[in-house]
C-alpha positions in Angstrom: 37.8 73.1 151.4 40.1 75.7 149.9 42.7 77.6 151.8 40.5 80.6 152.6 38.3 78.3 154.7 41.1 78.4 157.3 39.7 81.8 158.2 36.4 80.5 159.4 35.2 82.6 162.3 32.0 82.9 164.4 28.9 81.0 163.2 30.8 79.9 160.0 33.4 78.2 162.2 30.7 76.4 164.2 29.0 75.3 161.0 32.2 73.8 159.7 32.7 72.0 163.0 29.3 70.4 162.7 30.0 69.3 159.1 33.3 67.7 160.1 31.8 65.8 163.1 28.9 64.5 161.1 31.2 62.5 158.8 34.4 61.7 160.7 34.9 58.4 158.9 34.9 60.0 155.5 37.2 62.8 156.6 39.6 60.3 158.2 39.8 58.1 155.1 40.5 61.2 153.0 43.3 62.2 155.4 45.1 58.9 155.2 44.8 58.8 151.4 46.2 62.3 151.2 49.1 61.3 153.4 50.0 58.3 151.2 49.5 60.3 147.9 51.9 63.1 149.1 54.4 61.0 151.0 54.4 57.7 149.1 57.9 58.3 147.8 59.6 59.0 151.2 62.4 56.8 152.4 60.6 55.9 155.6 57.3 54.6 154.0 59.3 52.8 151.2 61.0 50.9 153.9 57.7 49.2 154.8 55.4 49.6 151.7 55.7 49.0 148.0 57.4 52.1 146.6 54.8 54.8 145.8 52.0 52.7 147.2 48.8 54.6 148.1 47.1 51.4 149.4 45.4 52.1 152.8 45.2 48.4 153.6 49.0 48.0 152.9 49.7 50.9 155.2 47.7 49.4 158.0 49.2 45.9 157.5 52.9 46.9 157.1 53.7 50.2 158.7 54.7 49.6 162.4 53.4 51.5 165.4 56.4 53.5 166.7 57.7 55.6 169.5 60.2 58.4 169.1 63.3 56.3 169.1 62.2 54.7 165.8 61.8 58.0 163.9 64.6 59.8 165.7 67.4 58.7 163.3 65.5 60.1 160.3 64.9 63.4 162.1 68.5 63.6 163.1 69.6 63.1 159.5 67.4 66.0 158.4 68.7 68.1 161.3 72.2 67.4 160.0 71.3 68.6 156.5 69.8 65.7 154.5 66.8 66.2 152.3 63.4 66.3 154.0 62.2 63.6 151.6 63.3 61.1 154.1 59.9 61.4 155.8 57.9 64.1 154.1 57.1 65.3 150.6 57.6 69.0 151.4 60.5 71.1 152.6 61.0 71.3 156.4 61.3 74.8 157.7 61.8 74.3 161.4 62.1 71.7 164.2 59.5 71.8 166.9 60.8 70.9 170.4 58.3 68.9 172.3 57.9 69.1 176.1 58.5 65.4 176.3 62.0 64.0 176.3 64.2 61.5 174.6 67.5 60.5 176.1 67.4 63.6 178.3 66.9 66.0 175.4 63.7 67.5 173.9 62.1 65.6 171.0 62.5 67.3 167.7 59.5 67.2 165.4 60.0 68.4 161.8 57.5 71.0 160.6 56.8 72.9 157.4 55.5 76.4 156.8 51.8 75.6 156.2 51.6 73.6 159.5 50.8 76.9 161.2 47.5 77.0 159.2 46.3 73.9 161.0 46.9 75.3 164.4 45.2 78.6 163.5 42.2 76.7 162.3 41.8 75.1 165.7 42.5 78.4 167.6 39.8 80.1 165.4 37.2 77.6 166.8 37.7 78.4 170.5 36.1 81.8 170.8 33.0 81.0 168.8 32.5 77.9 171.1 33.0 79.9 174.3 30.9 82.8 173.1 27.9 80.5 173.0 28.2 80.2 176.8 29.7 83.6 177.8 28.4 86.4 175.5 29.8 89.8 175.4 33.5 88.9 175.3 34.0 91.3 172.4 33.4 94.2 174.8 36.7 94.1 176.6 40.2 92.8 176.7 41.9 89.4 177.4 44.8 89.2 179.8 46.5 86.1 178.5 50.0 85.5 179.8 52.0 84.0 177.0 55.8 83.3 176.9 58.4 82.2 174.4 61.5 80.1 175.0 65.0 80.7 173.6 65.6 79.0 170.3 68.3 76.6 169.3 69.6 75.6 165.8 70.1 72.2 164.2 73.6 71.5 162.7 72.2 72.5 159.3 70.8 75.8 160.5 67.1 74.9 160.9 65.5 76.8 163.9 64.5 74.4 166.7 61.9 75.9 169.0 58.9 75.1 171.1 55.6 74.8 169.2 54.1 77.8 171.0 57.2 79.9 170.4 56.8 79.0 166.7 53.2 80.2 166.7 53.8 83.4 168.7 56.6 84.4 166.3 54.5 83.7 163.2 52.5 86.1 161.2 49.4 84.2 162.2 49.8 85.5 165.8 51.7 88.8 165.3 49.5 89.9 162.4 46.3 88.4 163.7 43.0 90.1 162.6 42.1 93.1 164.6 38.7 91.7 165.8 37.7 92.3 169.4 38.5 88.7 170.4 42.2 89.3 169.6 42.4 92.4 171.8 45.1 91.4 174.4 46.4 93.5 177.2 50.0 92.3 176.6 51.9 93.9 173.8 53.5 91.5 171.3 56.9 92.8 172.3 56.4 91.7 175.9 55.2 88.2 174.8 58.2 87.8 172.5 60.8 88.8 175.1 62.9 85.7 175.9 63.8 87.0 179.3 60.9 85.4 181.2 61.1 87.8 184.2 61.0 91.0 182.0 58.2 89.4 180.0 56.2 88.5 183.1 56.7 91.9 184.6 55.6 93.8 181.5 52.6 91.5 180.8 51.3 91.8 184.4 51.9 95.6 184.4 49.9 95.9 181.2 47.1 93.7 182.7 47.0 96.0 185.8 46.8 99.2 183.6 43.8 97.7 181.8 42.3 96.1 184.9 38.8 97.5 184.4 38.6 96.3 180.7 39.8 92.7 181.3 37.0 90.1 180.6 39.2 87.0 180.2 42.2 85.8 182.1 44.6 82.9 181.4 47.8 81.2 180.4 48.5 78.0 178.5 49.0 76.0 181.6 47.5 76.4 185.1 51.1 76.3 186.5 52.1 79.4 184.4 49.1 81.4 185.6 49.8 80.6 189.3 53.5 81.4 188.7 52.4 84.8 187.5 50.3 85.4 190.6 53.3 84.5 192.7 55.5 86.9 190.7 52.9 89.7 191.1 52.9 89.1 194.9 56.6 89.9 194.9 56.6 92.8 192.4 53.2 94.7 192.7 54.8 97.5 194.7 57.2 98.3 191.8 54.4 98.1 189.3 52.3 100.5 191.4 55.2 102.9 191.4 55.5 102.6 187.5 51.8 103.5 187.2 52.0 106.3 189.7 55.0 107.9 188.1 54.4 107.0 184.5 57.9 105.5 184.1 58.8 101.9 183.6 61.1 100.3 186.3 64.8 100.4 185.3 65.2 96.7 185.7 63.3 96.3 182.4 66.2 96.7 180.0 64.8 95.0 176.9 64.5 97.8 174.3 61.3 96.4 172.6 59.6 95.9 176.0 60.5 99.5 177.1 59.2 100.9 173.8 56.0 99.0 173.9 55.3 99.8 177.6 56.0 103.5 177.1 52.8 103.7 175.0 50.8 102.3 177.9 52.5 104.5 180.6 51.7 107.7 178.8 51.2 109.8 182.0 51.2 109.3 185.7 48.0 107.7 187.1 48.2 107.9 190.9 44.5 107.0 191.3 44.9 103.7 189.6 48.1 103.0 191.5 46.3 103.6 194.8 43.5 101.3 193.8 45.9 98.4 193.1 48.0 99.2 196.2 44.9 98.9 198.4 44.0 95.5 196.9 47.4 94.0 196.9 48.2 95.3 200.4 45.5 93.1 202.0 46.7 90.6 204.5 45.1 87.7 202.5 45.3 87.2 198.8 42.3 84.9 198.7 40.1 86.1 195.7 42.8 88.5 194.6 42.2 87.8 190.9 38.5 88.9 191.2 39.5 92.1 193.1 42.2 93.1 190.6 40.1 92.3 187.5 36.5 92.7 188.7 34.9 92.2 185.2 36.7 88.9 184.5 34.3 86.1 183.5 36.6 83.1 183.5 40.2 81.8 183.8 41.5 79.9 180.7 44.2 77.3 181.2 45.0 73.6 180.8 43.7 72.0 184.1 43.6 68.4 183.0 46.1 65.6 183.7 48.9 66.7 185.9 47.7 70.3 185.8 44.6 69.3 187.9 46.8 69.5 191.0 46.6 73.3 190.6 42.8 73.6 190.7 42.6 74.3 194.5 45.1 77.1 194.2 43.3 78.6 191.2 40.0 78.5 193.2 41.7 80.1 196.2 43.0 83.1 194.2 39.6 83.5 192.4 37.6 82.7 195.6 36.0 79.9 193.5 34.0 82.6 191.6 35.5 82.2 188.1 35.0 79.1 185.9 38.1 77.3 184.9 38.0 76.9 181.1 40.2 74.2 179.4 39.5 74.9 175.7 41.6 72.6 173.6 43.7 69.4 173.4 47.0 69.7 171.6 50.7 68.6 171.6 53.8 69.4 169.7 53.2 66.5 167.4 49.6 67.2 166.5 46.6 69.4 167.5 43.7 67.2 168.3 40.4 68.8 169.3 38.3 71.2 171.3 36.1 71.3 174.4 32.6 72.0 173.3 31.4 72.6 176.9 34.0 75.1 178.2 32.2 75.9 181.4 32.0 72.3 182.6 33.6 71.2 185.8 37.4 70.5 185.2 36.8 66.9 186.2 34.3 66.5 183.4 36.4 68.1 180.6 36.2 66.1 177.4 37.6 67.0 174.0 35.9 66.4 170.7 38.6 65.1 168.3 38.5 66.9 165.0 38.9 64.3 162.2 40.7 66.7 159.9 43.6 67.3 162.2 45.4 64.1 161.4 44.8 60.4 161.0 44.0 58.9 164.4 44.1 55.3 165.6 43.7 54.0 169.1 45.4 51.2 171.1 42.9 49.6 173.4 43.8 49.6 177.1 42.3 48.0 180.2 39.6 49.2 182.4 42.0 51.4 184.4 43.9 52.8 181.4 46.6 50.1 181.6 47.6 47.6 178.9 45.8 44.3 179.3 47.6 42.3 176.6 51.1 41.0 177.5 52.2 41.5 173.9 51.3 45.3 174.1 54.5 46.4 175.9 56.4 49.6 176.1 58.5 48.6 173.1 56.8 49.6 169.9 57.8 46.5 168.0 55.7 44.5 170.4 52.5 46.4 169.6 50.3 44.2 167.2 49.2 46.4 164.4 45.9 44.5 164.2 45.0 45.7 167.7 44.6 49.3 166.6 41.1 50.8 166.4 39.9 53.6 164.0 38.5 56.8 165.3 34.9 55.9 164.5 35.2 52.5 166.1 36.2 53.5 169.7 33.7 52.4 172.4 32.0 54.5 175.1 33.8 54.2 178.4 36.8 52.4 177.1 40.5 53.6 177.5 42.9 54.0 174.7 46.4 55.3 173.9 46.2 57.6 170.9 48.3 56.9 167.8 48.7 59.6 165.1 49.7 59.8 161.5 50.3 63.3 160.2 51.3 64.5 156.8 52.6 67.0 154.3 49.9 67.2 151.8 46.5 68.7 150.8 43.6 66.2 151.2 40.1 67.0 150.0 38.8 67.9 153.5 41.5 70.1 154.9 43.9 72.5 153.1 46.9 72.4 155.4 50.2 70.7 155.6 51.4 68.8 158.6 54.6 67.2 159.7 55.2 63.6 158.6 54.8 61.1 161.5 53.5 57.6 160.8 51.6 55.6 163.4 53.3 57.5 166.2 52.5 56.8 169.8 52.0 60.2 171.5 51.9 58.5 174.9 48.5 60.0 176.0 45.9 57.8 177.7 42.3 58.8 176.9 38.8 57.6 177.8 35.8 57.9 175.6 33.1 59.8 177.4 30.6 60.4 174.6 30.1 61.6 171.0 29.3 64.9 169.3 27.4 63.9 166.2 29.5 60.9 165.1 32.9 62.2 166.4 34.0 60.7 169.7 34.8 62.8 172.8 37.7 61.9 175.1 38.7 62.7 178.6 42.5 63.1 179.1 43.6 60.6 181.7 47.4 60.9 181.9 50.7 60.6 180.1 51.9 57.0 179.9 54.2 56.2 182.8 54.6 59.8 184.0 54.8 59.8 187.8 55.9 63.4 188.6 55.1 66.7 186.9 55.0 70.3 188.0 55.1 72.3 184.8 56.1 71.0 181.4 58.4 68.5 183.1 57.3 64.9 182.8 59.3 62.4 184.9 58.5 58.7 184.5 59.2 55.9 186.9 62.3 54.8 185.0 63.9 58.3 185.1 63.1 58.6 188.8 64.6 55.2 189.6 67.8 56.0 187.6 68.2 59.3 189.5 67.7 57.7 192.9 70.1 54.9 192.1 72.8 57.5 191.2 72.1 59.6 194.3 72.1 56.8 196.9 75.7 55.9 196.1 76.6 59.1 198.0 75.4 57.3 201.1 77.7 54.3 200.8 80.9 55.9 202.0 79.1 56.6 205.3 77.8 53.1 205.8 74.2 54.2 205.2 71.7 52.3 203.1 68.6 53.5 201.3 65.9 51.1 202.3 63.0 52.4 200.3 61.7 55.5 198.6 58.7 57.2 197.1 57.8 60.7 195.8 55.1 63.2 195.2 54.8 66.6 193.5 54.3 69.3 196.1 52.3 72.2 194.8 51.2 73.7 198.1 53.6 76.5 197.5 54.8 78.2 194.3 56.7 77.1 192.4 55.9 73.5 193.1 58.7 71.0 193.6 59.5 67.3 193.8 59.6 65.7 197.2 61.4 62.4 197.6 60.8 60.4 200.8 63.8 58.3 201.9 64.0 55.7 204.6 67.7 55.2 205.5 69.2 52.4 207.5 71.8 53.3 210.2 72.4 56.7 208.7 76.0 57.8 209.3 76.3 55.6 212.5 80.0 54.9 211.9 81.0 58.4 210.9 79.4 60.7 213.5 81.5 63.7 212.4 80.0 63.7 208.9 77.9 66.7 208.1 74.6 64.9 207.7 72.8 67.8 206.1 75.5 68.4 203.5 75.5 64.8 202.4 71.7 64.8 201.9 71.8 68.1 200.1 74.3 66.6 197.7 72.0 63.7 197.2 69.3 66.2 196.2 71.7 67.7 193.6 72.6 64.2 192.3 68.9 63.4 191.7 68.3 66.6 189.9 71.5 66.3 187.7 70.3 62.9 186.6 66.8 64.0 185.6 66.0 64.9 182.1 66.7 68.1 180.1 63.1 69.5 180.5 63.2 69.2 184.3 66.6 70.8 184.5 65.5 73.7 182.2 62.4 74.3 184.3 64.5 74.3 187.4 67.5 76.4 186.3 66.2 78.6 183.5 62.5 78.9 183.7 62.3 78.8 187.5 58.9 77.1 187.2 60.0 74.2 189.4 61.5 74.7 192.9 64.5 72.9 194.4 64.1 69.2 194.9 63.5 68.1 198.5 64.5 64.8 200.3 62.4 64.1 203.4 64.1 61.4 205.6 61.5 59.3 207.4 61.8 57.2 210.6 62.7 53.5 210.3 59.6 51.4 209.7 57.6 54.1 207.9 57.3 52.2 204.7 56.0 49.2 206.6 53.3 51.6 207.8 52.6 52.6 204.2 52.1 48.9 203.3 49.8 48.4 206.4 47.7 51.3 205.2 47.3 49.6 201.7 46.4 46.3 203.3 43.9 47.9 205.6 42.3 49.4 202.5 41.8 46.0 200.9 45.2 45.5 199.2 47.1 42.2 199.1 50.4 41.7 200.9 51.4 39.2 198.1 50.8 41.8 195.4 51.9 44.9 197.3 54.5 47.2 195.6 55.7 50.4 197.1 54.1 53.2 194.9 56.8 55.3 193.4 54.5 58.3 193.4 52.0 59.1 196.2 48.5 60.2 195.2 46.6 59.3 198.4 46.2 61.9 201.1 46.1 59.1 203.7 49.4 57.7 202.4 50.9 61.2 202.4 49.9 61.7 206.0 51.6 58.4 207.0 54.9 59.7 205.4 54.8 63.3 206.6 53.9 62.3 210.2 57.2 60.3 210.3 59.6 62.9 208.8 62.8 63.3 210.7 64.6 65.8 208.5 64.1 67.9 205.3 66.8 68.7 202.9 66.8 70.8 199.7 69.0 71.0 196.7 71.3 74.0 197.4 72.0 74.9 193.7 70.5 74.7 190.3 71.3 71.7 188.1 73.2 72.2 184.8 70.6 72.4 182.0 72.0 73.6 178.7 72.3 70.7 176.2 
């Protein structure tokens, strides 16, 4: 395949998809050989393999399965100015910041210029797939709410930014072909505005101006789409005034946004303003999405994994009339595959992994998506390399953790360049649900060890425990003791927030004059300050996560929680308090015993 084939569109794209999935084994072998041919001289591979070796067997025998801590020193050396040949055969042009964390900071993933071609290839597949099920999408506009994040720089001057920020700022997005599928309501200037409130305002205003032309709605994550609805609920009156007068609200100060929006607010439109006013002024916003954008055919957003908790809210605002489309599976480290049945129920979403996107291996897990081998532990050095399974050897119904090797080279089957990661554990748990031709399809189950997530934040049990341990020390001067705790992600209101249930023994009995509420509020702050960078950024900067809440429950509540588990068939001998509550019945036990609710009174520090 030559470079021009990255421009596959329509039927041609679907034909290429069929070719790739008919021979995934051959494509995967070519990918791995291409990686070794291009990167055989890198310091990282030479540490484990014969210098310059292109032997696939040696790679599988000798190169370890790793997590981020193993590759981090190499990435940091490049960030500090050393040559990119440490891990890749091509110059690194930027660092991509993942939404995961390492030591409280975003993971940095090295990227090269041509990596954007790979992402564009996958994006170009989405509309041809959806168009098979929803025809006529070229007859209107898409109201997609996209946002960028502020950039950082590495010590040597390389830009460090989120993968989507990188894509939206690239020529692939800004200079995209003018076909009807790329007709968005949002001006590029509004998408690229780093002030999220101004960006949100302008994008929603543009969507309202084009309300009768909108056929598609969406955002990258379900949480972002719902955050936009909440924002609209607070600002629709101002937007109606803009449309009625033909002048943009003075709170929008970004020059590029003002210039772009002036071309949409060419003249006053009191009729349109009155239409929107009547709709938004209703006492209930149930079905508001369908009322505001009556021609919309679906909502596109990630609704798998932790985002599934937002499905009821999406259905409420659309009155359950619009399908929820989850089109693709991707991460900062690698783009993986597409959903070939975009109108399926969110619970049935499965992604066909495209064998040309990277070299994929799989770590077998137990029946419930957990490790069954004691030697397969959280430490990468304890993962036996001979336990890994190739893409074409996964079995229907089985659970796996995906392991990826990406590259900087041009193999026979795909003319793109990728970042150099070798046998890297993404941390995603997948289940094989079927096959398309010979390529397996996977259902995303969860991120390994993540117990709490509202937006792009991902808090694992270890992070939660460390934060609680720090916060509970504030109780000690008052002779109070934290007996037990658990948590859950409350998305019943927007933005969602973390709830921590605490059972406290003899709270403040010996110091009755102590301000009980102030102490508990400071405990909330202490928990938040100890959580990772991504959480703190979502809280303090993005405002996509609300203030953390501690709910103090009556003494004996956690015994009741254990009784519930035993009544449902659990064993007292094996019972462990769940650190995150998923059961409605368990949540009812906790909430019915709440004595007090306390919220974090201020934002945590977030800048690195």
